[in-house]
GULUMVEX-823839 format. One line per field, with one value per residue: residue in one letter; x negated, y negated, z negated of N, C-alpha, C, O, CB in turn. Coordinates in steps of 0.05 Angstrom, whole numbers. Glycine has a CB too. Example, Ala and Ser with C-alpha at 12.3 -4.5 7.8 and 13.67 -1.06 7.14 Angstrom:
BEGIN
residu = A | S
nu = -264 | -257
nv = 114 | 45
nw = -156 | -142
cau = -246 | -273
cav = 90 | 21
caw = -156 | -143
cu = -264 | -258
cv = 66 | -1
cw = -156 | -157
ou = -285 | -268
ov = 66 | -23
ow = -169 | -161
cbu = -226 | -282
cbv = 89 | 12
cbw = -181 | -114
This chain:
BEGIN
residu = X | X | X | X | X | X | X | X | X | X | X | X | X | X | X | X | X | X | X | X | X | X | X | X | X | X | X | X | X | X | X | X | X | X | X | X | X | X | X | X | X | X | X | X | X | X | X | X | X | X | X | X | X | X | X | X | X | X | X | X | X | X | X | X | X | X | X | X | X | X | X | X | X | X | X | X | X | X | X | X | X
nu = -5 | 7 | -36 | -72 | -32 | 2 | 54 | 82 | 86 | 98 | 145 | 179 | 152 | 110 | 141 | 160 | 111 | 94 | 130 | 120 | 66 | 16 | -26 | -60 | -35 | -60 | -32 | -41 | -45 | -13 | 4 | 26 | 41 | 42 | 86 | 93 | 53 | 77 | 124 | 98 | 78 | 124 | 149 | 120 | 68 | 1 | -38 | -51 | -78 | -104 | -131 | -130 | -96 | -123 | -168 | -158 | -130 | -76 | -46 | -84 | -114 | -160 | -223 | -223 | -242 | -198 | -161 | -110 | -87 | -97 | -49 | -12 | -24 | -15 | 38 | 53 | 39 | 71 | 121 | 119 | 102
nv = 203 | 150 | 118 | 59 | 37 | -3 | -3 | 10 | 51 | 124 | 133 | 171 | 217 | 206 | 202 | 255 | 283 | 265 | 281 | 332 | 349 | 343 | 312 | 246 | 204 | 176 | 129 | 127 | 98 | 60 | 13 | -51 | -101 | -141 | -126 | -70 | -46 | -51 | -17 | 32 | 42 | 43 | 86 | 128 | 133 | 127 | 91 | 49 | 48 | -1 | -19 | -38 | -80 | -118 | -128 | -134 | -186 | -223 | -223 | -203 | -169 | -190 | -184 | -197 | -211 | -206 | -223 | -220 | -275 | -280 | -286 | -265 | -212 | -202 | -209 | -164 | -123 | -134 | -120 | -64 | -49
nw = 189 | 194 | 185 | 193 | 222 | 204 | 192 | 145 | 87 | 80 | 43 | 27 | 30 | -6 | -56 | -55 | -62 | -113 | -149 | -150 | -170 | -216 | -221 | -210 | -156 | -98 | -52 | 15 | 83 | 129 | 106 | 111 | 96 | 32 | 4 | 16 | -15 | -67 | -55 | -51 | -98 | -128 | -106 | -129 | -129 | -160 | -145 | -89 | -27 | 21 | 68 | 123 | 118 | 94 | 123 | 180 | 223 | 249 | 319 | 350 | 319 | 295 | 259 | 192 | 130 | 76 | 17 | -29 | -74 | -146 | -171 | -136 | -139 | -193 | -192 | -161 | -191 | -239 | -220 | -223 | -273
cau = 1 | 14 | -61 | -76 | -9 | 16 | 86 | 94 | 80 | 115 | 152 | 193 | 129 | 95 | 155 | 159 | 84 | 89 | 147 | 110 | 41 | 13 | -50 | -57 | -32 | -67 | -22 | -59 | -35 | 11 | 8 | 24 | 40 | 39 | 109 | 86 | 40 | 94 | 140 | 83 | 76 | 153 | 157 | 109 | 38 | -14 | -50 | -46 | -102 | -90 | -154 | -121 | -81 | -145 | -192 | -149 | -112 | -65 | -37 | -109 | -128 | -187 | -231 | -224 | -238 | -177 | -152 | -88 | -92 | -94 | -20 | 3 | -34 | 0 | 68 | 59 | 38 | 96 | 147 | 116 | 91
cav = 193 | 124 | 105 | 40 | 27 | -25 | 2 | 18 | 76 | 146 | 132 | 197 | 237 | 198 | 210 | 284 | 293 | 252 | 294 | 364 | 351 | 328 | 293 | 219 | 201 | 152 | 130 | 112 | 96 | 47 | -11 | -75 | -125 | -138 | -111 | -43 | -39 | -44 | 4 | 56 | 45 | 49 | 115 | 149 | 133 | 113 | 73 | 43 | 38 | -17 | -30 | -55 | -105 | -137 | -132 | -145 | -209 | -233 | -208 | -190 | -156 | -198 | -174 | -218 | -199 | -221 | -213 | -236 | -290 | -265 | -291 | -246 | -185 | -199 | -207 | -139 | -106 | -139 | -105 | -34 | -45
caw = 215 | 196 | 180 | 213 | 239 | 190 | 194 | 120 | 78 | 81 | 12 | 21 | 26 | -33 | -75 | -58 | -74 | -141 | -163 | -153 | -175 | -243 | -216 | -197 | -128 | -82 | -25 | 39 | 111 | 139 | 92 | 133 | 80 | 6 | -4 | 20 | -41 | -90 | -48 | -53 | -131 | -137 | -97 | -148 | -127 | -182 | -132 | -59 | -9 | 39 | 80 | 148 | 110 | 84 | 143 | 206 | 222 | 273 | 341 | 363 | 294 | 289 | 235 | 170 | 99 | 60 | -8 | -43 | -96 | -166 | -178 | -121 | -150 | -218 | -181 | -152 | -216 | -255 | -212 | -225 | -297
cu = 8 | -14 | -68 | -57 | 4 | 43 | 99 | 86 | 102 | 125 | 164 | 172 | 116 | 112 | 157 | 133 | 86 | 108 | 141 | 83 | 36 | -15 | -44 | -54 | -41 | -54 | -37 | -43 | -10 | 17 | 6 | 31 | 43 | 60 | 106 | 69 | 58 | 115 | 123 | 81 | 107 | 159 | 139 | 79 | 29 | -30 | -43 | -69 | -91 | -115 | -148 | -111 | -101 | -167 | -180 | -129 | -101 | -57 | -61 | -123 | -155 | -197 | -236 | -222 | -221 | -170 | -130 | -96 | -86 | -65 | -2 | -3 | -17 | 30 | 73 | 60 | 63 | 120 | 144 | 105 | 111
cv = 163 | 107 | 84 | 27 | -2 | -24 | 10 | 47 | 96 | 149 | 158 | 217 | 232 | 208 | 242 | 297 | 285 | 273 | 326 | 367 | 336 | 314 | 266 | 219 | 175 | 147 | 114 | 120 | 82 | 17 | -36 | -101 | -122 | -123 | -77 | -31 | -32 | -19 | 29 | 61 | 59 | 80 | 135 | 148 | 119 | 90 | 71 | 37 | 23 | -32 | -46 | -79 | -127 | -145 | -141 | -168 | -219 | -213 | -192 | -172 | -163 | -191 | -201 | -207 | -218 | -209 | -231 | -252 | -274 | -265 | -271 | -217 | -184 | -197 | -176 | -118 | -111 | -124 | -76 | -32 | -31
cw = 215 | 189 | 199 | 227 | 228 | 190 | 170 | 113 | 82 | 54 | 6 | 15 | -1 | -57 | -81 | -71 | -102 | -157 | -167 | -160 | -200 | -243 | -203 | -163 | -117 | -56 | -6 | 67 | 115 | 127 | 112 | 121 | 52 | -7 | -5 | -2 | -63 | -80 | -57 | -81 | -139 | -131 | -117 | -148 | -150 | -172 | -102 | -47 | 13 | 60 | 105 | 140 | 103 | 102 | 171 | 206 | 247 | 294 | 352 | 345 | 297 | 262 | 215 | 146 | 86 | 37 | -21 | -67 | -121 | -173 | -160 | -132 | -174 | -212 | -176 | -176 | -237 | -248 | -216 | -253 | -315
ou = 13 | -12 | -69 | -61 | 14 | 55 | 122 | 80 | 124 | 115 | 160 | 175 | 111 | 102 | 155 | 132 | 79 | 99 | 154 | 75 | 51 | -26 | -26 | -68 | -31 | -63 | -45 | -31 | 11 | 33 | -15 | 26 | 45 | 56 | 114 | 71 | 56 | 122 | 135 | 84 | 112 | 171 | 146 | 65 | 43 | -37 | -30 | -82 | -71 | -115 | -160 | -117 | -96 | -182 | -194 | -112 | -117 | -61 | -57 | -142 | -173 | -182 | -249 | -203 | -226 | -171 | -134 | -114 | -71 | -56 | 19 | 16 | -2 | 45 | 92 | 77 | 72 | 136 | 164 | 96 | 104
ov = 152 | 82 | 91 | 9 | -19 | -45 | 16 | 64 | 87 | 167 | 168 | 232 | 251 | 219 | 253 | 316 | 303 | 282 | 341 | 390 | 317 | 307 | 264 | 232 | 154 | 161 | 91 | 141 | 90 | 1 | -39 | -122 | -98 | -109 | -63 | -7 | -11 | -3 | 46 | 84 | 79 | 95 | 158 | 160 | 101 | 72 | 89 | 18 | 32 | -57 | -66 | -99 | -151 | -164 | -157 | -169 | -224 | -189 | -170 | -159 | -146 | -191 | -221 | -193 | -242 | -184 | -255 | -241 | -255 | -244 | -263 | -201 | -164 | -183 | -165 | -100 | -92 | -115 | -62 | -10 | -26
ow = 237 | 189 | 223 | 243 | 242 | 189 | 170 | 130 | 88 | 41 | -16 | -4 | -17 | -76 | -103 | -87 | -118 | -178 | -182 | -157 | -206 | -263 | -186 | -148 | -125 | -37 | -10 | 72 | 106 | 137 | 125 | 133 | 45 | -27 | -23 | -8 | -76 | -98 | -69 | -89 | -152 | -146 | -119 | -165 | -160 | -187 | -91 | -56 | 25 | 64 | 109 | 152 | 107 | 98 | 184 | 188 | 265 | 290 | 361 | 354 | 301 | 243 | 221 | 140 | 84 | 35 | -23 | -81 | -119 | -180 | -168 | -134 | -175 | -227 | -186 | -178 | -249 | -264 | -213 | -258 | -338
cbu = 24 | 39 | -82 | -90 | 15 | 9 | 93 | 125 | 74 | 104 | 173 | 211 | 107 | 90 | 179 | 162 | 57 | 100 | 170 | 113 | 25 | 15 | -71 | -83 | -5 | -94 | 5 | -96 | -30 | 35 | -10 | 44 | 60 | 35 | 133 | 72 | 22 | 111 | 148 | 55 | 70 | 176 | 148 | 119 | 27 | -33 | -77 | -28 | -121 | -70 | -173 | -100 | -62 | -158 | -211 | -137 | -124 | -83 | -24 | -130 | -126 | -189 | -258 | -204 | -267 | -154 | -175 | -67 | -77 | -109 | -12 | -5 | -68 | -5 | 71 | 40 | 10 | 104 | 155 | 95 | 83
cbv = 209 | 118 | 124 | 49 | 51 | -49 | 23 | 17 | 73 | 170 | 109 | 206 | 236 | 165 | 199 | 296 | 280 | 215 | 288 | 380 | 343 | 350 | 307 | 203 | 206 | 152 | 122 | 125 | 122 | 67 | -12 | -71 | -143 | -162 | -120 | -41 | -60 | -71 | 3 | 54 | 10 | 29 | 121 | 179 | 121 | 132 | 78 | 21 | 61 | -39 | -9 | -42 | -100 | -127 | -104 | -123 | -230 | -251 | -225 | -210 | -125 | -225 | -156 | -238 | -197 | -227 | -209 | -219 | -314 | -273 | -324 | -249 | -184 | -223 | -225 | -133 | -112 | -167 | -111 | -18 | -69
cbw = 227 | 176 | 178 | 229 | 240 | 199 | 214 | 122 | 52 | 92 | 4 | 44 | 49 | -34 | -69 | -31 | -60 | -144 | -151 | -126 | -153 | -271 | -200 | -204 | -122 | -76 | -24 | 41 | 122 | 134 | 69 | 158 | 87 | -7 | 16 | 46 | -49 | -98 | -19 | -39 | -148 | -119 | -60 | -140 | -101 | -198 | -136 | -55 | 1 | 21 | 85 | 165 | 84 | 60 | 148 | 221 | 209 | 284 | 363 | 372 | 292 | 292 | 239 | 172 | 80 | 74 | -26 | -53 | -96 | -186 | -173 | -91 | -158 | -238 | -150 | -132 | -230 | -253 | -183 | -201 | -308
């Protein structure tokens, strides 16, 4: 229900699923900033999908292909390593 909203992941749901299955979890739906990636991993996801974060930009949601610098990616990984 949060897909495309950029209002944050449902971390409670991610945690519940991760605690009840033995397969890898890919969290998707709601990522609005880079911190949400970290929150999803901390909640128990093995990976986080974030397409709107990298495609849409600004108040008008202009299409923009964007990707964080390698240093930002490393920072996210180090919080969840």
